[in-house]
Structure formats: structure tokens, C-alpha cells
N, C-alpha and C positions, 0 to 999 in steps of 0.2 A: 312956490308958495310954501311958507313956513308954518308949521303947526307947533303949538306949545304942548309939550308932553308933561303930564302931571308928575310931580316929584313927591316923594315921601307919602305914598298912598297908604302905607301900613301904620302911620302915626295918627293917633286919634286927635281930633280937634279939641282945643281947650275952650269950653263953652262957659263955664262958671268960674271966671277968674283964672287961677292957675290949675283948676281941676277939669278933668274930662267929665262927660256925662255919667259914666259908670262910677268914677271916683266920687262924684257928688252924691249919687244915689246911695252908695255904700256908706258914706259919711253921714248923710241925712238920716238914713234908716238906722244906723248904729246909734246916733244921737237920740232919735225918737225912742228906740228900744231901751236905751240906757235911762232915759227920763221916766218911761213907764215902769221899768223895774224899780227905779229909785222911789218913785211915788208910791208904788204898791208895797215895797219892802219897808219903807221908812215909817209907815203906819204901824207895822207889826214889830220890826226889829230896831235896835238902836242905830244911830247915824253911821257909826264906823262899820258895823256889820253890813249895812245896806250898801255902803260904798264899796266894800270888799266884794260883794256879790255883783256889782255893776262893772267892775274892772274887766272881767273876761269878755263882756259884751263890747266894751269900748276897744279892747285889744283886738278882737276879731274884726271889728269894723275898720280899724286902722290897718290891719294886715290885708284885708280885702282891697282896700283902697291903694296902699302904697307898697306892697310886697313886690320886690323886683321880679320881673318876668324872666330874666336871663338865668336865674338860679336853677330852675327846673325845666326851662324851655317851654313852660306852659304858665298861664295865669294861675294865681293862687286859688281862684274859684274852682278850676278844674282839678287841682291837686286835692283840695278838700272834698270835692265830689267823689273822686276816685277812692280816697281814703274811707269815706262814709260808705260807699258801695262795698268796699272790701270788708269792713267790719260788720255791716248789717247783712250782706248777701250770703248766699249759701256757698259753702266750700266743699270741694270734692277732693278727697284724699284717696289716692290709689297706691296700693302697695301690692306688689306681686311677689309672693313667696315662692322661692325655688326650692324644691325638695332635693336633698342630696341623696344620691343612690349609694346604698351601703352594699359593697361587694364582699362576699366571704373570701377568705384567704385562698381557698381551693380554686375559686374561679379566677382570682388574680393571677395565679400561676399559669392557668390555661390561656388566659388572654395575653399574657406576656409572650408566649410562644407564637401566637397568631398575629400579634400586633406588628405591623410594618410601619416604622416611622417614616414620615415624609422628610425629605432632605431640606426642602425649602418651604417657606410660607407662601410662596407664590407659584402659580401654575407654570410660569415661564422658567423658573429654576428647575422644577420637576421635569419639564419637557427637555431642557438642556441636559439634565443628568441622564435621562432615558436615551437621548441621541448619542451622548458620549459613550454609554455602555452598550449601545446598539441593542437595547431591549425595548420591546413594545409594552410589556406588562410590568407591573410592580415586582421588584425582587422579593423572594421569600414566599411567593404564592405557589400553589400547586402547579399551575400551568407553566410557570417559568422553570420550576424544578424538572418537570417532565421534558421540556424542550432541551434543557442542558444535558439530560441523561441520554437523549437520542442521538 
């Protein structure tokens, strides 16, 4: 028995001619908002100024309806929503100041005598060095010096 497997399930259906339901809603809403803005602004402002004020509304409606999804991997609505949340929402700035320790020159000389540099950055290199020299402790420490003198 053969079953027909649905194909192209992620493609929206064209309901209103060449437009999907979402595209039609964006275009109809944009046209309605543009008409309302024009009607309200035309009473107060000259024709050219009211048209210039309506252009961003029409551009937004066209961008919502036809902006390619592949550019950002998301619909333009989500990109706008994320941008609006970023600009309106709270921002948390974290800066961790690290204070530098100032060591007097006298202490630097004392620390230079006591400081034993590690030969390697990894513990494996240090272990290899210790095995090659047949020492258990770090060289230059008091315990190692006492063992050598015995």
C-alpha cells in the first residue's frame, strides 16, 4: 500500500493571489496605516510633506511583506522585534577592574632569589624534567638543597 508523503511543508500557501496570508495582512495593514496618516496629516500639512511622512510606513509594510528570509535566516519581523527589544530593553554592562600589585624594588630582589621558574607550561613537561634529573622536589628549594648536601 502506497502513501503520499507531503512535500514542501515549510512553504506557505498563496491565498490572496500571489501573496500569502501574512504578506496580505502586512500589505493591507500598511496601506490602511498609510491612508490614515495621509488623511490626518493632509489636513494640517501640505501634500508633499504628508507624502514624505507616509513613505516610512509604506516602506516598513513592503519590507515586512517581501524582505528575503534567507538574508538573516529569520523573517524580517523577528529581526525587527529583536532590534526593538535591544534598543528598548535594559542593558547590563559588566567591567571587572583588576588592580595591579605594586611591588617595591627591595621585595623584587628577595622574590628573585626565591622564585623557581617552571621549565614547561604543562605538568607533563615538569614531570619529565623531574624524572630526567631524578629529583622529586623542585630545584632550588630548601628541601632539595638539604638532600644534595647529605
